[in-house]
C-alpha positions in Angstrom: -24.3 168.0 73.4 -23.0 170.7 75.8 -21.4 174.0 74.7 -17.8 172.8 75.6 -18.1 169.8 73.5 -19.4 171.7 70.7 -16.6 174.1 71.1 -14.1 171.4 71.0 -15.5 169.6 68.0 -15.6 173.0 66.0 -11.9 173.6 67.0 -11.0 170.1 65.9 -12.7 170.4 62.6 -10.9 173.8 62.0 -7.5 172.4 63.0 -8.1 169.3 60.7 -9.1 171.5 57.7 -6.1 173.8 58.4 -3.7 170.8 58.3 -5.3 169.5 55.2 -4.8 173.0 53.5 -1.2 173.0 54.6 -0.7 169.5 53.6 -1.8 170.4 50.1 0.4 173.4 50.0 3.4 171.5 51.1 2.7 168.6 48.7 2.3 171.3 45.7 5.5 172.8 46.9 7.3 169.4 47.0 6.0 168.6 43.6 7.2 172.0 42.1 10.7 171.3 43.9 10.9 167.9 42.1 10.0 169.5 38.8 12.8 172.1 39.2 15.2 169.5 40.1 14.3 167.4 37.0 14.5 170.6 34.9 18.0 171.5 36.5 19.2 167.9 35.7 18.2 168.1 32.2 19.9 171.6 31.9 23.2 170.3 33.3 26.0 170.5 30.8 27.2 167.1 29.4 30.3 165.7 31.1 32.9 165.7 28.4 35.7 164.2 30.4 36.0 161.2 28.1 35.9 163.2 24.8 39.1 164.4 23.1 39.4 168.0 21.5 39.8 168.2 17.7 43.3 168.7 16.7 44.4 172.0 15.1 44.6 172.2 11.2 48.5 172.0 10.8 50.7 171.7 7.7 48.1 173.3 5.3 49.6 173.9 1.9 46.6 175.9 0.4 43.1 177.0 1.3 40.3 176.7 -1.1 37.0 178.4 -0.7 38.5 180.4 2.3 41.6 182.1 3.8 43.4 181.1 7.0 41.9 184.2 8.9 38.4 183.6 7.6 38.5 180.1 8.5 39.8 180.5 11.9 36.9 183.0 12.5 34.1 180.7 11.1 35.3 177.8 13.4 34.3 179.8 16.6 31.3 178.3 18.3 30.5 176.0 15.5 29.5 172.3 15.0 32.3 171.1 12.7 32.2 168.3 10.4 36.0 167.3 9.3 35.9 165.3 6.1 39.3 163.5 5.4 39.1 162.7 1.7 41.2 162.8 -1.5 39.8 163.5 -5.0 40.6 160.2 -6.8 39.4 158.1 -4.1 36.0 156.5 -5.4 34.9 155.8 -1.9 35.4 159.5 -1.0 33.6 160.6 -4.1 30.4 158.6 -3.2 30.0 160.6 0.1 30.3 164.0 -1.6 26.6 164.3 -2.5 25.5 163.7 1.1 28.2 166.2 2.5 27.5 169.0 0.1 23.7 168.4 0.8 24.4 168.9 4.5 26.3 172.0 3.8 23.4 173.4 1.9 20.9 172.5 4.6 22.7 173.1 7.9 25.3 175.8 7.3 23.0 178.6 8.4 22.1 176.8 11.5 25.7 176.5 12.9 27.3 173.7 11.0 30.7 174.4 9.3 32.2 171.6 7.1 35.8 171.4 6.6 37.1 169.3 3.7 40.8 168.0 4.6 42.2 167.0 1.4 45.0 164.4 2.3 46.6 162.9 -0.9 47.2 159.4 -1.7 49.1 159.9 -4.8 51.5 162.7 -5.8 49.5 164.3 -8.3 46.7 164.9 -5.9 49.0 167.6 -4.3 48.6 169.7 -7.1 46.3 172.6 -6.0 45.1 173.1 -9.7 43.9 169.4 -9.7 42.2 169.7 -6.4 40.4 173.0 -7.7 39.0 171.2 -10.6 37.8 168.4 -8.4 36.1 170.9 -6.0 34.3 172.8 -8.9 33.2 169.5 -10.5 31.6 168.2 -7.3 30.2 171.4 -6.3 32.0 171.7 -3.1 31.4 175.4 -1.5 32.6 174.7 2.0 36.3 175.3 2.9 38.7 172.8 1.7 42.4 172.7 3.0 45.3 170.9 1.2 47.0 168.6 3.9 49.7 167.6 1.4 52.2 166.3 3.9 49.4 164.6 6.0 50.3 166.5 9.2 46.7 167.0 10.0 45.9 163.4 9.0 48.4 162.3 11.5 47.2 165.0 14.2 43.6 163.1 13.9 45.6 159.7 14.2 43.8 158.7 11.0 44.5 155.8 8.6 41.6 155.7 6.3 39.8 157.5 3.3 37.2 158.9 3.6 36.7 159.5 7.4 34.3 161.9 9.1 34.7 163.5 12.3 32.2 165.7 14.1 33.2 168.2 16.8 30.6 170.0 18.9 30.6 173.8 19.3 33.1 173.6 22.2 35.5 171.5 20.0 35.0 168.2 21.4 35.0 165.2 18.9 31.7 163.6 19.3 31.4 161.5 16.3 33.7 159.3 14.1 32.8 157.4 11.0 35.2 155.3 8.6 34.2 154.7 5.0 31.0 155.0 3.1 27.5 154.7 4.6 26.0 155.5 7.8 24.6 158.7 6.3 21.4 158.9 8.4 23.4 158.2 11.6 25.7 160.8 10.9 22.9 163.6 10.0 21.0 162.7 13.3 24.4 163.5 15.0 24.5 166.8 13.2 21.0 167.6 14.1 21.5 166.8 17.9 24.8 168.6 18.1 23.2 171.7 16.4 20.2 171.5 19.0 22.8 171.3 21.9 24.7 174.1 20.6 21.6 176.4 20.2 20.4 175.4 23.8 24.0 176.1 25.2 24.2 179.6 23.5 20.7 180.6 24.2 19.8 180.8 20.5 16.5 180.0 18.7 17.3 178.0 15.7 14.8 175.9 13.9 16.4 172.5 12.9 15.2 170.3 10.1 13.7 167.0 11.1 13.7 165.3 7.7 16.8 163.7 6.5 18.7 164.2 3.3 17.2 161.8 0.6 19.8 160.5 -1.7 20.2 157.1 -3.1 23.3 155.3 -1.6 25.5 153.3 -3.7 25.0 149.5 -3.3 28.2 147.6 -3.2 28.3 144.1 -4.8 29.5 141.6 -2.2 31.6 139.8 -4.8 34.1 142.1 -6.2 37.9 142.3 -6.8 40.0 144.1 -4.3 41.8 147.4 -4.8 44.8 146.8 -7.0 47.8 148.9 -6.9 50.5 149.5 -9.6 53.3 151.1 -7.5 55.7 148.8 -6.0 55.6 150.6 -2.6 51.8 150.4 -2.4 51.8 146.8 -3.6 53.8 145.6 -0.5 51.7 142.9 1.2 49.1 143.0 -1.4 50.9 142.2 -4.8 48.4 141.3 -7.4 50.7 141.6 -10.5 50.4 138.3 -12.2 53.0 138.8 -15.0 56.1 136.7 -14.3 58.6 139.4 -14.4 57.2 141.0 -11.3 57.7 144.4 -9.7 61.3 145.9 -10.2 61.6 149.1 -8.5 62.7 152.0 -10.8 63.3 149.8 -13.6 62.0 149.7 -17.2 60.5 146.2 -17.5 59.4 144.6 -20.7 56.3 142.4 -19.4 54.7 139.4 -20.8 51.3 137.9 -20.4 51.3 134.2 -19.4 48.7 131.7 -20.8 47.2 131.0 -17.5 45.6 133.9 -15.6 44.1 134.2 -12.0 41.1 136.1 -11.1 41.9 139.4 -9.2 45.5 139.6 -10.7 46.5 142.1 -13.5 48.9 141.4 -16.4 50.9 143.8 -18.5 52.2 143.8 -22.0 54.9 146.1 -23.2 57.6 148.0 -21.5 56.6 149.9 -18.2 58.6 151.9 -15.8 58.2 150.7 -12.2 57.7 153.6 -9.9 56.9 154.0 -6.3 53.3 154.7 -6.7 52.5 153.8 -10.3 53.6 152.2 -13.6 54.4 154.3 -16.6 54.3 153.0 -20.2 57.7 153.4 -21.9 57.0 151.5 -25.1 54.8 153.0 -28.0 51.9 150.6 -27.1 51.1 148.5 -24.3 48.1 146.7 -22.7 46.7 145.7 -19.3 44.7 142.5 -18.7 42.5 141.8 -15.9 40.2 138.8 -14.8 37.9 140.8 -12.3 34.8 140.4 -10.3 32.2 143.3 -9.7 29.8 145.6 -11.2 31.8 148.8 -11.4 35.6 149.3 -12.5 37.5 152.5 -12.1 41.1 153.4 -12.9 43.3 156.2 -11.5 45.6 157.6 -14.1 47.8 160.5 -14.9 49.1 162.0 -18.3 47.1 162.2 -21.4 46.3 159.3 -23.4 43.9 157.3 -25.5 42.6 154.0 -24.3 40.4 151.3 -25.7 38.2 149.1 -23.5 37.5 145.5 -24.3 35.3 142.8 -22.3 36.0 139.2 -22.9 37.9 140.2 -26.2 35.1 142.3 -27.6 34.8 145.9 -27.5 32.9 146.9 -24.4 29.2 147.0 -25.0 27.4 150.2 -24.3 25.1 148.5 -21.7 28.0 148.1 -19.3 30.4 151.0 -20.6 31.3 153.2 -17.6 30.4 157.1 -17.7 34.0 157.9 -19.1 33.8 155.7 -22.1 32.8 157.0 -25.4 32.0 155.4 -28.7 33.8 152.2 -29.8 35.0 151.7 -26.2 37.2 154.6 -26.3 38.5 156.6 -23.4 40.5 159.9 -23.6 42.2 160.5 -20.3 43.3 164.2 -20.2 43.4 165.0 -16.4 45.0 163.2 -13.6 42.4 161.4 -11.7 39.6 158.7 -11.5 37.9 157.3 -14.9 34.9 154.9 -14.6 35.3 152.4 -17.4 32.8 149.7 -16.5 29.2 150.1 -14.9 26.9 147.2 -14.8 23.7 146.6 -12.7 25.1 143.5 -10.9 28.3 141.8 -10.1 29.7 139.7 -12.8 33.0 138.1 -13.7 34.9 139.2 -17.1 38.2 139.5 -18.8 39.1 143.3 -18.9 41.6 144.4 -21.5 42.8 148.1 -21.8 44.8 148.9 -24.9 47.1 152.1 -24.8 48.4 153.9 -27.8 50.3 156.6 -25.9 53.9 156.4 -24.2 53.8 158.2 -21.0 50.5 156.9 -19.9 50.4 156.4 -16.1 48.2 154.2 -14.0 48.1 154.0 -10.2 45.2 151.6 -9.3 42.2 149.6 -10.1 39.0 150.1 -7.9 35.7 148.1 -7.8 32.2 148.4 -6.8 
């Protein structure tokens, strides 16, 4: 092989090697560029065009566990869970162990819980009543009294309870009606807290494990909620006494021989009010054929009651937590009382005897 050919071969090999090295460099650069683009894509802010901003808290009558100024400051850059509730609502009460646990677990990671207390009944507007409930259920987060439901309307809400979660920029990112959905809700809290820490450049260690609390199991066969107020009963009238509702009148009721499941019957003289009935006579009674494993009543004014099931004093095995010895219940604050609590759904005839005029009853609820 002559020297010219050798020189050409050596030059060709050198060029090929050079091209290979350059190809490897460019390939490496291309991969690095693709990795950077993926990283940039992941760090892009979420397009929140389709999300609404949380409305302002308006028409607030009282602030518990906070002041207006302190709350406004706390809300800045926080993930906020708005809990719309009322203290005599059994469905609301069942959610509180989860909400208070989330407050304890995530409040130092950027979560702020605000309880929006929107009353169903007049007595729930009393700030002293709400204070008692806040203390009873161990609520340490801010609670605002939305007595005229202006904030309720601002959220376009129609349900108790209801949870909304807003991200740290104030956009509503989650909405849950009623009980349940606790794991899903907590995962949303965790994700939004992570989103917040990334956005604000913070190093916050978020918990992976979820709160472990037993959830109330509803019975499928249960009576619907029953209302004693003539205004509340419109479209869902379950009063079985033949005298019926007579707005703002004192009515002497009777109990017919034939009774229907899920209907309540009155004996004695009762004043018909917009949201309740109030006993006028010295004694009175309520009869209810019901289905369910739990029975609650919402009442006002002090009175002594006695509970019977199937014409016998209620047995301690199914007596609710507010029932004492001999089936007695002393109602002394305005709110909810648990009178029946059995392990499974059953049908029974419930009777409540009342010895005190002035006793006021608003509703039956079931589980």
